Every structure is written in structure tokens, then in C-alpha cells.
C-alpha positions in Angstrom: 26.5 -63.5 6.7 29.9 -61.7 6.8 33.0 -63.3 8.3 35.0 -61.1 10.5 38.4 -62.2 11.2 40.5 -60.5 14.2 44.2 -60.4 14.0 46.6 -61.6 15.6 44.9 -64.3 17.2 42.9 -65.3 14.0 39.4 -65.3 16.1 36.6 -65.5 13.4 33.0 -64.7 13.6 30.0 -64.7 11.3 27.6 -61.7 11.5 24.6 -60.0 9.7 25.5 -57.1 7.3 25.3 -54.1 9.3 26.6 -55.3 12.4 29.0 -52.7 14.1 32.6 -53.7 14.9 31.9 -53.7 18.7 29.1 -56.0 18.5 31.2 -58.4 16.4 34.0 -58.3 18.8 31.7 -59.1 21.4 30.5 -62.0 19.8 34.2 -63.2 19.2 34.8 -63.0 22.9 37.6 -60.1 22.4 35.6 -57.3 24.0 33.4 -56.3 27.0 32.0 -52.9 26.4 28.8 -50.9 27.4 28.5 -49.4 23.9 28.4 -46.0 25.3 30.3 -44.1 22.2 33.1 -43.5 24.6 35.9 -43.3 21.8 38.2 -45.2 23.9 38.6 -48.1 21.2 39.4 -45.4 18.6 42.8 -47.2 18.3 42.1 -50.7 18.5 40.5 -51.7 15.3 42.7 -51.2 12.3 41.2 -52.2 9.0 43.1 -51.7 6.0 45.6 -49.1 7.6 42.9 -47.1 9.1 41.3 -47.0 12.5 37.5 -47.7 13.0 35.6 -46.8 15.7 34.0 -49.8 17.1 30.6 -48.4 18.2 29.9 -46.7 14.9 31.7 -48.6 12.1 29.1 -51.2 10.2 30.6 -54.2 8.5 29.3 -54.6 5.1 31.6 -57.5 3.8 34.1 -60.0 4.9 36.8 -58.3 6.6 40.2 -58.7 8.6 40.5 -56.8 11.5 44.0 -55.9 13.1 44.1 -55.6 16.9 47.9 -55.4 17.0 48.1 -51.4 16.8 51.6 -50.0 18.0 53.7 -47.2 17.5 57.8 -47.0 17.5 60.7 -44.5 17.8 64.1 -46.1 17.6 67.9 -45.5 17.1 68.1 -48.8 15.4 71.9 -48.8 15.1 72.3 -49.2 18.9 69.6 -51.7 19.6 72.3 -54.4 20.7 73.6 -52.0 23.4 69.9 -52.2 25.4 70.5 -53.3 29.0 67.6 -51.6 30.7 64.1 -51.5 30.0 60.9 -49.2 31.7 57.5 -50.3 31.1 54.7 -47.9 31.9 51.5 -50.1 32.0 48.3 -47.9 31.5 44.8 -48.8 31.0 44.9 -47.9 27.4 48.5 -48.4 26.3 51.6 -50.1 27.2 54.7 -47.7 26.8 58.3 -49.1 26.7 61.5 -47.3 26.9 64.8 -48.7 26.1 68.1 -47.6 27.7 71.9 -48.5 27.5 74.4 -49.1 30.0 74.9 -45.3 30.6 71.3 -44.7 30.8 70.9 -43.2 27.1 67.4 -43.7 25.8 67.9 -45.8 22.8 64.3 -46.3 21.6 60.8 -46.6 22.8 57.5 -48.2 21.7 53.6 -47.7 22.4 51.2 -50.5 22.2 47.8 -50.7 22.9 47.0 -52.6 26.0 45.0 -55.7 24.8 43.1 -55.7 28.1 41.0 -52.9 26.5 38.9 -55.9 25.0 37.7 -56.3 28.7 36.8 -52.8 29.3 38.0 -49.2 28.5 38.6 -48.1 32.1 39.9 -49.6 35.3 36.2 -50.1 36.8 35.2 -52.2 33.9 38.0 -54.6 34.0 37.5 -55.1 38.0 33.7 -55.7 37.3 34.6 -58.1 34.5 37.0 -60.1 37.0 34.3 -60.1 39.5 31.8 -61.5 36.9 34.4 -64.1 36.0 37.4 -65.0 38.0 38.9 -66.7 35.1 39.4 -63.3 33.4 42.2 -62.2 35.6 44.5 -65.2 34.1 43.4 -64.3 30.7 44.1 -60.4 31.2 47.5 -61.1 32.6 48.4 -63.6 29.6 47.5 -60.9 27.4 49.6 -58.2 28.9 52.4 -60.5 29.2 52.3 -61.5 25.5 52.5 -57.9 24.5 55.6 -57.0 26.9 57.5 -60.4 25.6 56.9 -59.6 22.0 58.5 -56.3 22.6 61.7 -57.9 23.8 61.5 -61.1 21.7 61.3 -59.4 18.2 64.3 -57.2 18.8 66.4 -60.3 20.1 67.4 -58.3 23.0 70.0 -60.7 24.9 71.7 -58.1 27.2 69.0 -56.8 29.3 70.1 -56.6 33.0 67.0 -54.7 34.5 63.4 -54.0 33.9 61.4 -51.5 35.8 57.5 -51.5 35.7 55.0 -49.2 36.8 51.3 -48.9 36.5 48.1 -47.9 38.3 47.2 -50.2 41.0 44.7 -52.2 39.0 47.3 -52.9 36.2 50.1 -53.9 38.8 47.5 -56.0 40.2 46.8 -58.1 37.2 50.3 -58.1 36.1 51.3 -60.0 39.0 48.3 -62.3 38.9 46.6 -60.7 42.1 43.0 -59.8 41.9 42.3 -56.1 41.8 38.7 -56.8 43.3 39.3 -54.8 46.3 40.3 -51.8 44.6 36.7 -51.4 43.3 34.9 -51.3 46.6 35.2 -49.5 49.9 37.6 -48.9 51.5 39.4 -49.3 48.1 42.3 -51.0 49.3 44.9 -52.7 47.2 46.3 -56.3 48.1 49.8 -55.0 48.1 51.5 -51.5 48.2 55.2 -52.3 48.6 57.7 -52.7 45.8 58.3 -56.1 44.3 61.7 -57.3 43.0 61.9 -60.7 41.6 63.3 -62.7 38.3 61.6 -61.6 35.2 60.5 -65.5 34.7 58.7 -65.2 37.8 56.7 -62.5 36.8 55.9 -64.1 33.2 58.7 -62.2 31.2 60.9 -64.0 29.0 64.3 -62.5 30.2 67.1 -63.6 32.5 67.1 -60.5 34.4 65.6 -58.9 37.7 62.4 -57.0 37.8 61.4 -54.1 39.7 57.5 -53.2 40.2 57.3 -49.7 41.6 55.2 -49.4 44.9 51.6 -48.4 45.1 50.5 -45.2 47.0 47.0 -46.4 47.5 44.0 -48.2 45.6 43.8 -45.4 43.2 47.4 -44.0 43.2 50.2 -46.4 41.8 53.7 -46.5 40.8 52.9 -45.2 37.5 53.4 -41.4 38.0 56.6 -42.3 39.6 58.3 -43.4 36.5 56.5 -41.4 33.9 59.4 -39.0 33.5 61.8 -41.8 32.9 59.7 -43.8 30.4 59.0 -40.6 28.5 62.2 -38.4 28.4 64.2 -37.8 25.5 67.5 -38.5 26.8 
């Protein structure tokens, strides 16, 4: 038997030689996947500095798999000047942009949305929550853990505002609201209006206000509204 250990949480399982990464992750309770070779998890599994596709990579020996894939772009000398954060919560990735008081972009980071373990697309995640209501809290917890790590590891003490946008499903999960209604006719979200609250009410470890962008419909969210803000160069 082969031992497969998944970081950063340290989940470990034993599988037969030749088992795929996908099958091992499912056994570890870290992945809900239809196994259709969709390639959505291409950047989820990293072994020895190389990304492996879950559906096709076969395990032949004991291995440590890193699920904590991320990319960064920073002007490190100005990190203490960060006062504003813009978050774009996508189905596959979470993109953060960091700004100073004057609105100058100091840095950015992209991480894999850990919810991908519960399905590569919005429909899969809604179906997973419909099967097991407890998964809503688990998906939310994993999402908030990534967001908090972005802030905590840089010791950002002067953050005054955080703006968050995403597709309707992602915004629902962020706020702990079931997205089930989005997955069935008439495909209506539980809320559309913008939300403004203290960061700790959302679950973010920062002493500031958070603004969550309004939704347009069940399938059109606030994400497109802030895309240019998060991704602009200045």
C-alpha cells in the first residue's frame, strides 16, 4: 500500500499502487469529482514542484501532495502601506489586490480556491451542498482560511477597507448562505443587495469594514463589477 499525504492539512490515506491522485483525494475526503478529465484541477495537485492532473497521474510510491498553490506579485518595500484590499472570489481562484491610501496598487496574489475539492464548477458545489448541508460551513471555512492567510502572513495592520466580489454562488458561500436556490428554477439568489459589515462578522481577521458587491441575478454576480479594480496595474 502507498501512503499519500495532502498538505497543508496533513490528511493521509493509504491506496493501492496505480491509484490516481483523484481517487486518493476522494478517499481522503478532499475532493468531490465526476472524473471527466476536465483538467480543472491542473493547478491543484503539486508534487515535487510539478503540477499533476488528478484524473491521469498514477501513484507508484509514498508521496506528499501540496494543495496550497499560489502566485504572487509584490512591491515588497511598500507592504506596510497597505490600507485597502480588493478580493475577486472566483470558482477556481481567489485573486487579491492590495492598495495604499492613494489607491496605488502595491501587490497582488492569486491562490487556488480550496472549494475546488468539492467540485470544479458552481453547479457541482451546489449539488454537493444539496447532498450534505454541512458542506456549506466547510466550504466557507476553507475560503476564509485562505483569505485570512493572505492578510496574516504579511502582518497587515493598517487595513481600513476590504471590497469583495464574486459570482453569486461564491458570495453566498462566503456569507454562509445556502446557494441551493441558484441551482434550480427560477434560479434566484437569496440576496442581491450589497452588504456592508465588520470584517469579523464575515469571518475575516481584520478590524475594518467589508463591502460585498451586489448581485445582478442568480448567475450574474458582483465579480464583473470589480474585475478591473483587482486586475489593473496601477
